[in-house]
C-alpha positions in Angstrom: 110.5 70.8 58.3 110.4 70.1 54.6 109.5 66.8 53.0 110.1 66.5 49.3 107.6 65.2 46.7 109.7 65.8 43.6 107.4 66.1 40.7 104.2 67.3 42.3 105.5 69.9 44.8 106.8 70.0 48.2 105.1 70.4 51.5 106.6 72.4 54.4 105.5 72.8 58.0 106.4 75.6 60.4 105.4 75.0 64.1 105.9 76.3 67.5 105.0 75.1 71.0 102.8 77.4 73.0 103.2 77.2 76.7 101.6 79.1 79.6 101.9 78.1 83.2 98.6 76.6 84.3 97.4 76.1 80.7 97.4 73.4 78.2 100.5 73.2 76.1 99.8 73.4 72.4 101.6 72.5 69.2 100.7 75.1 66.7 101.7 74.5 63.1 101.1 75.9 59.7 101.3 73.5 56.7 102.0 74.9 53.3 102.5 73.3 49.9 104.9 74.6 47.4 104.2 74.0 43.7 107.0 72.2 41.7 109.0 73.9 39.0 112.1 76.1 38.5 111.9 79.4 40.3 109.2 78.3 42.6 109.8 78.8 46.4 110.8 75.5 48.1 110.4 76.4 51.7 108.5 78.8 54.1 109.5 82.5 53.9 109.2 85.5 56.4 105.6 86.0 55.6 104.6 82.3 56.4 106.4 82.6 59.7 104.9 86.0 60.5 101.3 84.5 59.7 102.1 81.6 62.0 103.1 83.9 64.9 100.2 86.3 64.3 97.8 83.2 64.3 99.1 82.0 67.6 98.8 85.4 69.0 95.1 85.5 68.1 94.8 82.0 69.5 96.4 82.6 72.9 95.1 86.1 73.2 98.3 87.0 75.3 101.7 88.5 74.7 104.3 86.1 73.2 107.7 85.4 74.3 109.2 83.7 71.0 112.3 81.6 71.3 113.7 81.0 67.9 116.6 79.2 66.3 118.8 81.2 63.9 117.3 80.0 60.6 117.9 82.8 58.1 114.3 83.4 57.6 113.8 83.7 61.4 116.5 86.4 61.7 115.8 88.3 58.6 115.1 92.1 58.3 111.3 91.4 58.0 111.3 89.4 61.1 113.2 92.0 63.1 110.8 94.7 61.9 107.8 92.4 63.1 109.5 92.1 66.5 109.9 95.9 66.6 106.4 96.7 65.5 104.4 94.3 67.7 104.3 95.3 71.4 102.9 92.0 72.3 106.0 90.0 70.8 109.4 89.4 72.4 112.0 87.5 70.6 115.0 85.6 72.0 117.4 83.8 69.7 118.9 80.4 70.7 122.7 80.0 70.4 123.7 78.8 67.0 123.7 75.1 66.5 121.7 74.2 69.6 118.8 72.1 68.3 118.7 70.4 71.8 117.5 73.6 73.3 114.6 73.9 70.9 111.6 71.9 72.1 109.9 72.0 68.7 112.9 69.9 67.2 111.5 66.7 68.8 108.5 67.2 66.8 110.2 67.3 63.6 112.2 64.1 64.5 109.1 62.3 65.4 107.3 63.2 62.1 110.3 62.4 60.0 110.9 59.1 61.6 107.4 58.1 61.4 107.5 58.9 57.6 110.7 57.1 56.9 110.5 54.2 54.5 106.9 55.2 53.3 106.4 55.3 49.5 103.8 58.0 49.0 102.5 58.3 45.4 100.7 61.6 45.5 101.4 64.9 47.4 97.9 65.1 48.8 98.4 61.7 50.5 101.8 62.9 51.9 100.0 66.2 53.2 97.4 63.9 55.0 100.2 61.7 56.6 102.1 64.8 57.9 98.9 66.4 59.4 98.1 63.1 61.0 101.6 62.7 62.6 101.3 66.2 63.8 98.1 65.4 65.8 99.9 62.8 67.9 102.1 65.2 69.8 99.5 68.0 69.9 99.0 67.8 73.8 102.3 66.4 75.0 102.4 66.8 78.7 105.9 67.9 79.0 107.3 69.7 75.8 110.5 70.7 77.4 111.5 67.1 78.3 114.9 66.4 77.1 115.9 70.1 76.8 117.0 70.5 80.4 114.8 73.7 80.4 111.9 74.4 82.8 109.0 76.8 82.6 108.9 78.7 85.9 106.1 80.8 87.1 107.2 84.3 87.7 106.7 85.6 91.2 105.3 88.8 92.1 107.5 91.5 93.6 
């Protein structure tokens, strides 16, 4: 998700939902502010997404099965290298144009709707509002609601 604050910079947030059967579901996110000006990056790059995935791995202390959409930075060469190098990471890509299958999409809809029609004067105030809005769905009981997907506990052979 990206929210634009034209003159003073631009905040971005990358997030994922960490789920494990029998454990609390968590919304993990990494906010970043991009400076204003020509030639400056206006969104998150591969390194930012790698840092998020690595941070979640350290948080959950378990292997990760990552289900991603096909955003260009998610399917880049650097991301494919990360998946190949990390034995604790398995990546599945969602079909193209399928936001209804991506549980984290509802988070961005919630945040964007809650910020609609707000006039924010300063970028730091916008950052506070975004962080505040991200706390609300932090422990949503059913993060897969509306996707038609379920989280099944694998059975032992």
